[in-house]
N, C-alpha and C positions, 0 to 999 in steps of 0.2 A: 476352106471356110474363111470368110472375111472376118476382120476384127470386130465389126459391128455385130455379126451373128454370135461370135464367141462371147462378146460382152453381154449380150442379151441372155445367153445360156448361163453365164456365170451369175448374172443377177438373179435368174430363176433359182439356181442352186443355193445362192445365199438366202433367198426368201424361204426356200424349203428348210434350210438349216435353222433359220430363225424360228420358223413355225415348230420345228422339232424341239428346239430348246424351250419354247413357250409351253409345249405339251409336257415336257419333262418337269418344268417348274410347277405346272398345274397338278401333275401326278404327285409330286413331293408334298404339295399343300394338302391334297386329298388324304395322303397317308398320315400326315400330321393330324388331320381332322378325325380320321378313324381312331388313332391312338387316343385322342382326347375323349371321343365318345366312349371308347372301351373303359377308360379311367372313370368317366362319369357314371357309366353303367354299374361299375363295381361300387361306387360310392352311393349311388341312388338306387336303393332296393325297391322304392315305391313305384317306379315306372320302368322296370327292366325291359318289358316288351317294346316300348317306344325306342329306348336306347339301342336295343339290338336290331330293330328294324332300320334305324338310322345307320347303324354300323354296316348292315347288309347293303343298304343303298350306296354308301360311300365305297364299299369294296367293289360293287358293280361299276361305279364311276372309274375307279382305278383300273379295272379290267378293260373298260372301254378306252381309256387313255393309253394303256399299254398297247392295245390293238392298233390304235391310230399311229402311235410312234413306230410300231413295227411296219406299218404300211408306208410311212414316210421313209424309213430306212431302206426298204425294198425299192422304192421309187428312186431314191438317191443312188443306190447301187446300180440300178439299170441305167440311169443317166450317166453316171461316172464310167461304167463299163462300156457304154457306147462310145464315149469320147476318149477314154483312157482304158484300153483293154487290160491294163495291169490291175485295175480296181475290181474287175469282174470276179 
């Protein structure tokens, strides 16, 4: 493998890792939002249905983010395993 190809692959791996980190930060933000909504729902008895619908929506978003992170991690494992069998 030439250095140019290796550098391109490393760049792609870095981009995947950055994307993975961005997803993790997004997931943390969604969890914080869910916590805020749950607190608001407890404090606001007048609109509980709306607050719980929002909490459900945010929980679904967290699940989607988790699924995307899992796919990124699997992709990284396959790439790393291909070039470095010790990572497989």
